[in-house]
C-alpha positions in Angstrom: 25.6 20.4 -11.6 28.0 17.6 -11.3 28.8 15.3 -14.3 26.9 12.5 -12.5 23.8 14.7 -12.2 24.1 15.8 -15.8 24.4 12.2 -16.9 21.4 11.1 -14.8 19.3 13.9 -16.1 20.2 13.1 -19.7 19.5 9.4 -19.3 16.2 10.1 -17.7 15.3 12.5 -20.6 16.2 9.8 -23.1 14.2 7.1 -21.3 11.2 9.5 -20.9 11.3 10.2 -24.7 11.6 6.5 -25.7 9.2 5.1 -23.2 6.7 7.8 -23.2 7.3 8.2 -19.4 7.7 5.5 -16.9 6.6 4.7 -13.3 8.5 2.1 -11.3 6.8 0.3 -8.4 7.8 -2.4 -6.0 5.3 -5.2 -5.4 5.2 -6.6 -1.8 3.4 -9.7 -0.8 2.3 -11.4 2.5 1.0 -15.0 2.7 0.3 -17.7 5.1 3.9 -19.0 5.3 5.2 -15.6 6.4 4.8 -14.5 10.0 3.7 -11.0 10.6 5.8 -8.9 12.9 3.2 -7.7 15.3 5.7 -6.5 17.9 4.2 -3.6 19.6 6.0 -0.3 19.9 6.4 1.0 23.4 3.4 3.2 23.0 1.2 0.4 21.6 -1.2 0.4 24.5 -2.5 3.8 23.2 -3.6 2.3 19.9 -6.4 -0.1 19.0 -6.6 -1.6 15.5 -10.0 -3.0 14.2 -12.1 -3.2 11.1 -14.0 -0.1 10.3 -16.8 0.9 7.9 -17.5 3.8 5.7 -19.5 5.6 8.4 -16.5 5.4 10.8 -14.3 6.9 8.2 -16.7 9.6 7.2 -17.1 10.7 10.8 -13.4 10.8 11.6 -12.1 14.1 13.0 -9.2 14.4 10.7 -10.0 15.5 7.1 -7.2 13.3 5.6 -8.9 10.2 7.1 -12.4 11.4 5.9 -11.1 11.7 2.4 -10.5 7.9 2.3 -14.2 7.0 2.7 -14.5 6.2 -1.0 -12.3 3.1 -0.5 -15.2 1.5 1.4 -17.9 -0.6 -0.2 -18.5 -4.1 -1.6 -15.2 -5.9 -2.2 -13.3 -3.9 0.3 -12.2 -4.2 3.9 -10.9 -1.3 5.9 -8.9 -1.3 9.1 -8.6 1.6 11.4 -6.1 2.5 14.1 -7.6 4.4 17.0 -5.8 6.5 19.6 -8.5 6.9 22.3 -11.6 7.7 20.3 -9.8 9.3 17.4 -9.3 7.4 14.1 -5.6 8.2 13.4 -4.7 5.6 10.7 -6.4 3.6 8.0 -5.6 0.9 5.5 -7.9 -0.5 2.8 -7.9 -3.8 1.0 -9.7 -4.4 -2.3 -10.5 -7.8 -3.7 -12.8 -9.5 -6.3 -14.7 -7.2 -8.7 -13.9 -4.1 -6.7 -10.2 -4.6 -7.4 -10.6 -5.3 -11.1 -11.3 -1.6 -11.4 -7.6 -1.0 -10.8 -6.2 -4.4 -11.9 -2.6 -3.3 -11.6 -1.5 -6.7 -10.3 -3.4 -9.9 -11.2 -5.3 -11.4 -8.3 -6.7 -14.9 -7.8 -10.0 -15.5 -6.1 -8.6 -15.8 -2.5 -6.2 -12.8 -2.9 -6.5 -9.1 -2.0 -4.5 -6.0 -2.5 -3.8 -3.4 0.1 -4.6 -0.3 -1.9 -4.2 2.5 0.7 -2.4 3.1 4.0 -2.5 6.5 5.7 -1.7 7.9 9.1 -2.4 11.4 10.4 0.7 13.6 10.7 0.4 13.6 14.5 1.2 9.9 14.8 3.8 9.4 12.1 7.1 7.9 13.3 5.3 6.0 16.1 5.0 2.6 14.4 1.3 3.0 13.6 1.6 2.2 9.8 3.6 -1.0 10.3 1.3 -2.2 13.1 -1.8 -1.5 11.0 -0.2 -3.4 8.0 0.9 -6.4 10.1 -2.3 -6.8 12.2 -4.6 -6.3 9.2 -2.7 -8.9 7.2 -3.0 -11.5 10.0 -6.7 -10.8 10.2 -7.2 -11.1 6.4 -5.4 -14.4 6.3 -7.4 -15.7 9.3 -10.5 -14.8 7.3 -9.5 -17.0 4.4 -7.4 -14.9 2.1 -4.3 -16.8 0.9 -2.1 -13.9 -0.3 -2.0 -10.2 0.0 -0.3 -7.7 -2.2 0.7 -4.0 -2.1 2.2 -1.7 -4.7 4.7 0.9 -3.5 6.3 3.7 -5.4 10.0 2.8 -5.8 11.2 5.8 -3.7 8.5 5.9 -1.0 10.9 5.1 1.9 8.4 5.5 4.7 6.0 2.9 3.1 8.8 0.6 2.2 10.1 0.7 5.8 6.6 0.1 7.2 5.9 -2.9 4.9 9.3 -4.4 5.6 8.9 -3.9 9.4 5.6 -5.8 9.1 7.5 -8.6 7.4 6.0 -8.3 3.9 8.3 -9.5 1.2 9.4 -7.6 -1.9 8.5 -9.9 -4.9 8.7 -7.8 -8.0 9.5 -4.5 -9.7 6.9 -3.3 -12.1 7.7 -0.5 -14.5 4.8 1.0 -16.4 5.7 2.7 -19.7 3.5 4.5 -22.2 5.4 4.6 -25.5 3.6 6.6 -28.2 1.0 7.5 -25.6 -0.8 4.2 -26.0 -4.3 3.8 -24.6 -3.1 1.1 -22.2 0.4 1.4 -20.7 2.9 -1.5 -21.0 3.8 -3.2 -17.8 7.2 -4.8 -17.4 7.2 -7.2 -14.5 10.6 -8.2 -13.1 10.6 -10.9 -10.4 12.9 -10.2 -7.4 
C-alpha cells in the first residue's frame, strides 16, 4: 500500500467512526429552461421509447426488467425502450404521495423524481440510457411537470455520464450520515 492509500483508508475509517457511516449522492435536475439532448445515436432507428405499464414490465423477456415492476402504480410513470418487441430499458418517475415513501429530496406539487433507470446488458454502451432519460424528461415536462430530479451515487460513472449526456444539471451533493446510529440519518445538502 502506498502512503496515499494508507492515508485515505485511515481518513475513511475516522469519518466512518465519527459519522456512523456516510453515503454521498449527487442530485441532478432537469427543468423547462433546459433543453434535452435528444440527439439520436447512429442505431436509434432500432429503438422506440414510450410509456409503459406494470403489465408491460411484468411480461418483459429479461428478468432484470421484470424485477422493476414494483415501481409501477399510482403516483408513478414508467418509460420503456424497445428494440423490436423486446423491452430493453426502463426508467421510472415517482411523484406526489408515492414519492413521499422515499422523500430523499423534497418535491413540490409539480415535481417528480426519476427513481430508477436500467438497461439490459445487451444494449449497454449504445446510448439507450441517455436517450431514455432525455426523451422521458421532455415528455414529463410536456405533461405539466415543472422540474425533475434524480439521485446518483457519487461514483456511478455510467449513470453520471448518461444524465449529463441527456443535459441534466448537477445541482447538489447530499451526504447522508448516521452518527450514533440515529433512527433518521442526517442529510447534509451542499448546493453546487
